[in-house]
Each structure stands twice: as structure tokens, then as C-alpha cells.
N, C-alpha and C positions, 0 to 999 in steps of 0.2 A: 801436876803429875809427876813424877821423876821418871825419866827414861830407862829405867832397867827393867830386865828383861824377868817377867813372873815366872816362877815354876810351878808346875803342875805334880799332884801325890799321884802316885801310879798305886794300881792295887797290890802290890808286892810289898809297900813300904818305900820304894825308891821315890825321887823325883825327878821330875826332867825339865829344861828348859824350855819353853811355849814357843821359841823362837831359835831357829838354828838355821845353818848355810847348809845348802844342798850342793852336791857335786856331781849329779848326773848330767851325764853330756860333757863334760868338762873334760878336754882332754887331758890325759896323764901330764902331758910336758906343761899344761897350765895350771895344774892343780893344786901344787905346791905354794905357789906363790897366790892364786887366788883365796885359798884356804889361810894361808898366811895373812893376808890382808884383813880375811874376817876376824881373824883371832885380835888382829891388831886393832880395829874398830869395837871390838866388846864381845863379838859372837863367843859363845863357850859349848857350843852344840853341833857336832858335824854329822852330817847325814850320806854314808858311803854304801857301796854294797859292791858284792865279789862281781856281779856281771858289769858294773861301771869301768874296772880294770883301772881303778885309782887309788884302792885302798893303801898302797904304800908310800905314794905320795902324799896323801893325808896323813898318816903317821910320819913321816917327814917334817911337816909344817907344824907340827905340835912340837916335836921336839926341838925345832928351830926357833918355836916362838918363846921360848924360855918360860912357858907356863908350864908348873905342874901338872904331872898326867891327871889326876885327881879332880882339876879344876875344868876340865874340857870334857862334855858327855859324847860319847863315839858311838854310833849306830853303825853296823853292818846288816846286810842281808843275804842269806842263802842262795846260792846259785841254782837256779832250775835245772842243772844238771846234774846236782847231788843231793836228790830228796832220797834216795835209798840210805837206813840207818848209816851204814860204814862207809860210805861215800860222804855223809853229811857232817860226822865226826871227821875225817881227814882234811874236807874243806874249811870247818870251823878251824882246824889249827894250822891251816893257811893264812887266813884272815889276821889271826893272830901274830903270825911270824911276820907275814907284808906290814901289819900297823908296827909290829917291834912293840907289843905292850902284852901282858900277862894276863888282861882281863879286858872285855868289852862291856861297854854300858848297856846296850841293848844290843839284842841281836834276833834277827826276824826270816821268818819263811817269806821270800820272795813274792811266789804267788802258790796260787792252791793246787794250780795243775791238775783238774778234776778227772782230765781225759787222757791222763798219763798217769803213769806208775800204778796201774791197775786202780786209781783213784785214791791210792793211798797216802795222804796227807798226816795223818794222825800218829804213823809210827814215825814219821819226820818230825812231829810236834813234839814226840815223847821223848826223842833224842836233843831236841832244844832243850828238854828239861834236865837230862843229863848235865850240860853245859851249864845252867844255873845252880845246879846242887853241889857241883863241883868250885862253883865262885868263878869260874872264867868269865862268864855271861852272868851281869847282876841282875839284868831282864830279860826277858823273852817276849816275844809276840809276834805278829803275824802282818802281813800285808795282800792287799787284794781281795781279802776273804769277803766273801757275800756272807747274807744271815744264814744260809741252808750248812755254809761251810763251818762257820762259827757255831750253830746248833749241832752239828756232828762233832766237834771238840769239846763241846761240853757233854756230850753224851758220854764220848768215850774216855775221855782224858781229865783230870782231875783238875790240871793246873790250867787257869784263865788267861788267857793272854793280856798280857800289859798294855798293848797299844794293838791297833789296826791300822794301819797306814794304808790309804787307799785314794784315788783319785777324788778331788772334792775342789768345786770352786761355784761362782754364782751360775754359770749356765748347767753345773751338773753338781747339786747340793749332795746327793748320795746320802740324801735325808732316812731312809730304809737301815742301812747300816750305821749311820751316824746313833739313830734311836736304841736301836741294840745294844752300842755300846755304852748309851746313857745308863737303859738300865741293867748291865751286867757291870758298869765299872770299866770298861774298856776306852782308853783315850782314844780318840780320834786322830790320827796324822794325815793331814791333807799333803797330798803331792800332787804337780800342776797348781798349785793355787793359785795364780793367775792366769789358768788355762792356757799357759805357753804364749801369753803377751795377749790373746783373744779378745779378754773382757777388758782390756786396757782402753781402747776406744768407742766402747759403749756409752751411748749417749747419757745414759741413767749414770754410769761410772764418770763419765766426764764432768758432769752437771754438779753431782755431790763433790768431787775434787775443786770445782771452781769456787763453789760456794764457801766451803771450810780453808781453800788455800793449800791444799794437800799436793800430790802428786796421785793420777789413777791407780797406780800399782799401791802406793800407802793406804788408800781407801780402801781398795779389796783385801790387801791383808788385816786391816783394822778389823775388817769385817769377819776376817776367819777369828783373831783373836778376842772377839765380844761373843762370839759362837761356842768358844771354847777348844776349838781346834789346836793343833801343835803344828807349826809350819816350818818351813826350812827353803825359801826361796833361793834360786841359784842365780848368778852372776859371774862374768869375770872382771866386770866396771867397776874400776875400786868406786866411783861416785854411786854405783846403783848400788852396790854392796853396803854403802853408807846410807842411803837413801830408805833401805829396806829394814834397816835397823831403826829407823825414828818412826817409831809405833807406838809407843807409850807415854807419850805425854799431850794425848789429844785422845778423843772419844767420839763415836758416831752415834747420834741421836735414835731412838725408835725410829722415826720415820726414815732415816736414813738406812737403816739396819732392814727395814722390811722393804724399801725398794729395791736394793740389792739382791735381797734372797726372791724376790718376786723375778727376777731374772731366769730364775732356773728351769731348763727346759726338759727336764726328766731325762729320760735314758738316751735322747737325741742329742743331749749336750754333752756326750761322754765323746770324750777325744782319745782316750789310752784305748788298750785292749780290755775286751768282757771278760772278767775274771771266770766266768762259765766255761769260755772256750777258749781262752788265751792258751798258747801249747808252744811256746817258743823255747828252744832249747840251746843253747849256744853251744856250740861245735868241740 
């Protein structure tokens, strides 16, 4: 099996590399170097967000990499502070300005925030559709949307999200959301794919890794790949960035896949905020 990153087809006709590089919680001063390292290793998909505060550094790394802009798939996400349509329009322009690009490959609503903005994430979603229609966003999607949130979009807006980026890892499989995505052709992207490191010492994961001569992180990330998730592990350590890229020259057998899936703790395994109540808005 060649160690090349597969692409996944989206419901709008575009494609997305299944493996990317995430920059959540990477300090802006360290972001350009980390992204540059990832691009030199072979990553061609970078996931950032307005609330991460490092879009400009992502753009800088892409420009200095020598790669053509069209070779790198870039995702960003709308800040929770800018859900009102006019605010979203200005914020989107700010993202393009920070990245110094005239389009973005994928733009997401970062959180549904159902307890804020009168619960109206539908008008926010319709605003993202404008960005896709004018070509400045090739694809649009959502992040942290639960099934009822997705059902509401289906009822009130004609455009289906291309992706839904949600917390998912062996301790929290988020299977209801993933099943909805499969049914309606919404690709699931898994953030926190190794549960911020919590699963790496799990005896089951360690045993599988020992059996096949891989690291625990590679085993868990490969589990995601075989489930069909899009992933973007984060690190600032070059050796780890390289290690996380080596996922496509081995496979887990059905027994190993099932052992990892059986670690699911349901809602108790969730590490991040619950999208039904999460209401953080940056100042």
C-alpha cells in the first residue's frame, strides 16, 4: 500500500484530503514553522479557525512553502462572535485577508450555539451559502452540529453541509452524528482524534500497537481512516508530525477495529463542550 493520502468526495463535487494538519492550540508564533514542517512532509490539508488566532501564520507558511495555492486544501471556521449575517460577512472577509488568499477551500460554522443568537444558526448557514455561490468558499460545512441541528438545516435550508466536524475518538465515537452523516452524505471530520492523547495509554490500543509494530497514535488514527473519518492531528514536534503522516502503508484487521470501537464510553467519553449547551463567545 503506498503511503499517499486518499481524497474523499464531498456532496458538492469537490474533494478533500482525508488526512490534514490541525493548528488548534498552536501558538501563533509557532504556527508558521509547524505548518511549514507539515507541508514539507507531504500534508496538503490545513485546518484552522478564526478563534485559533493563527490564520495569518497558516497563510504565511503556505506562501513560503513554494507550493501553489491550489495544491493546499485550507479550512477555517466562523468565530462564535460573528453569527449575525452582517458580522459573518465581515468575518469571512477577514479570514481571506489574514490568509492572503481570494478563496478558501472549506468554511465552517464553528459551533451551532443554540442558546445564543435566538437559537438562529440557520441564517448564519444561509450566509455561508453566499460565500460558496460567489466562489470565495469552494465548500461549506458545519462543526459540532448534533443531529437535531442538522435536521433543522435540512428543513429550513436547501444546501446540505459538505462536512460536519465533531469530536470523535475511541472513547467517544459520536455514532449517532456519524450515522446521520452517512445517510445524508455529510462527511464526518473528527477533531481530537486521539482524545488529546488520553487513548494513547489505553491497554487495548497499546496491545494492538505492539502486535503490529506501530505507535498507539498511528493505530488510533488508522482506525479513524478505516471508518472513513477525515482527521487532522496536531503537533509541533517534527517527528510526531511525520509519524502521524505514516498511516497509509498498513491496515488494521476487523478484530483490531472492533476492539478499538468497543472502547466507546458514550457521552461520558466526551472531552470537549456539549454542542447543545456550549456558549463560549470570545471577547
